[in-house]
N, C-alpha and C positions, 0 to 999 in steps of 0.2 A: 802752680797752675800752668806751667810751661807746656806748650803743645795743645792747649785747649782753645779752640776757635769758636767765636761767637759771631753769627751772622745777624746783622741788624737790618730789618726790612721795614722801611718807612719812607714816605715821600717828602718828609720834612728834614732838610739838612741840619736844622738846629738839634733835632733829636739825635742824629748821628754824632754831631760834634760833642754834645753834652755826655752821651753815653760812652763814647770812646775815651774821653778823659778819665772817667772812673774805671772803666774796664781795663784800660792799659795800665793804670796804677796797680791793678790786681794781677798784672802779667797775663791777661787774656789776650789772645790774638783776635783782631777785629776785622770783619768783612762787612761790606755794605751793598745793599740793593735798594733802589728807589721806586720800583714798581714790581707787580707780581710776576711778570714774565722774567725779569732780571733775577728775581729771587729764586725761581726754579732753576735757572741756569747756574747760579752760584751754588745752589745746593747740590746739583748734579756734579759740578766740577770739583768742588772743594770738600764736600761731605762734612759740614761743620759739626762741632760737638753739641751745639745748642742754637736754637733759632729764636730771635725776638721778632715777632711778626705783627705788624699793625693791620687792623682789619680794613681800614679805609685807604686803599692804594689804587693807583691807576692801572689800566690794562687787565690785571686780575686782582681781585680783592683778597684780603688775608684768609677769608674762609675758603675760597677756591684754592688758594695755595696750600692751605692746611690739608684739605681733602686730597689733593694730588700727592702731597708728600706722604701721607699715611697709606697710600697704595703700596709703597715700597720701603718705607723707613720708619723706625721707631725713635728717631732723634727727638729729644725733649724740645717742646715748643711752648714759649710764653707769649700769649696774645696780648696786644695793646688795644684797649677799647676806649671809646669816648665815654665820659661820665653819663650815667643814666641809661646806657644802651644794654640793658640786662639781657634782652633777647639775643644780641650778638654774642654775649659771653656764654650763654647757654648753648647756642649753636656751635661756638668754637670748641667747647668741651665735648659736645656730642660728636664733633668731627675728629677729635683726637688730641686737642690741645691739653697740655699738662697743667697749665696755670694761666692766670690772666692778671693784668695790671691795668687799672683805670687811669686814663689821662685826666688832668695833668698829674705827673708822677715825679717822685724824687729819684734821680739816678742811683742814689744809695740804696733805695728800695729794690731797684732792679738787680743791683749787685748782690744784695742780700738774698733775693729769690734764687738767683743763679747758684750761689754758694749753697743754699739749702737743698736744691735739687741734687747738686754734685755730692754733697755730704751724705744725703740719704741713700744715694746709689752706692757709695763706698761702704756705708754702715751696713746696708742690707747684705752686701757681698761678704762682709767680714763679721757677721754677728754670731758665728759658731754653729748655726744650723746647716743642714745639708744644702748645698747651693742648688741642687736639682731635685725636684720631686717627681715621682712616677706614679701614675694611676692607670686605670684601664684606657689604653690608647692616648693618654694625655701625659705630656712632659712639660714641666715648668722649670725653667733655668734662670736663676738670678745671676749666675756667673756670666751667661751670655745675654741676659735680658731678653729671653726668647720663650715663646710658647709653641709647642708642637702638638698636633693632633694627627694620629695615624702617620707619624714621621714627616708630616708636612708642616712647614713653618707657618704659623698664624701671625700675620703682621699685627703687632700690638704696641701700644705706647708704653713708655717706662712705668707710668702710673697704673696702667692696666695690668702689667706684669706684677708690679709690687702689690696691688690690691689682691689679685688672684693668689699670689704666693702667700700673703699674710693669712688669708682664709684657709687655703689648702694645707698650710703647714700647721694649722691648728684645727683639724677636722672635728666637727661637732660643736665647736665653741662659737657662741653667738657674739658678734661684734656689733656694737651700736655704730651709727654713722659718725658720731663724735669720736669714738675710739679709732675708727678707720682713718678719719681725717688726721688725728693726732699721730698715728703710727706711720701713715704713708705720706701725708702732706707736711706733717710737722706742726708743732704748737704755734709756729709763727705764721701759719696760713690765715689769710684774711677772708676767705670765701665762706660759703654756707654749705650745709649738709646735702643740698641737691647735687653738688659736685659728685658725691659718692654714688648717688642714684644714677647719674648719667654714665659713670664709668662702669657700674655693674651692668647697666643696660647694654653697653657696647661689648662687654665681655661675653654676655649671654648670646648676643647676636652672632658671635664668631665661633661659638662652641655648640655641639649638639645638646639638646635638652632631654632627649629620651634614649633609652637603650643602654645607658652606662650605669656602672655601679657607684657613680659619684654624681653630685649635682650641686649647683649653687642655689641656695634657697633663701627666700625672704622670710624673716620672722616678723610678722606684722606688728607695728608699734614699737619695735626694738631695733632691728637691723638686718644683718645677713650672716649666713654660715655656709661652710662647705661640708656637705654630708657625704659620708662614704658608707656603703652597705657592708 
């Protein structure tokens, strides 16, 4: 894990202390930010490998930070939310967060989520399939974790890239929400299937919906597929 930096963004020093103990035991490098403005400065200066981002922070809240980060970066983001604040979790996912953890949490759970994200990124790159897919004006690269349309980079989160790659690498195959969760988020994911709908919605908003020989389609009552004419 050497060289992997984790930025912890939370206004509670206890959260930083408890997470750092476990993260450093896994040989992660740890950075800290205690408010939203400081978080953006740290992200710009150090370009962390992953961000743990609390929603309730002074100056700029986590949702505002997430929205700003997603304008330029696809770095994985795990949101921290208070128990019962479902609307915040949904908003976080819509703004581009890759995962969320509900407070109070176990530091071991956070480490497990980080490892799961890292593991799936590595597995996706090395699963034997072409690392880059090409369609009409569309390029999907797992090697670079990048989506391009008309040779222009479309800022996408890792989960958006993985979801689109999964569907596009199996054109015509219908995937249920549960199958997408299992393949992209992993069997250890604790969230619900609406997470998939949120990510599909975000992908569609970034890509043209007409005039192409490909399209991301909803199969009502089942799930989604990537169709090529």
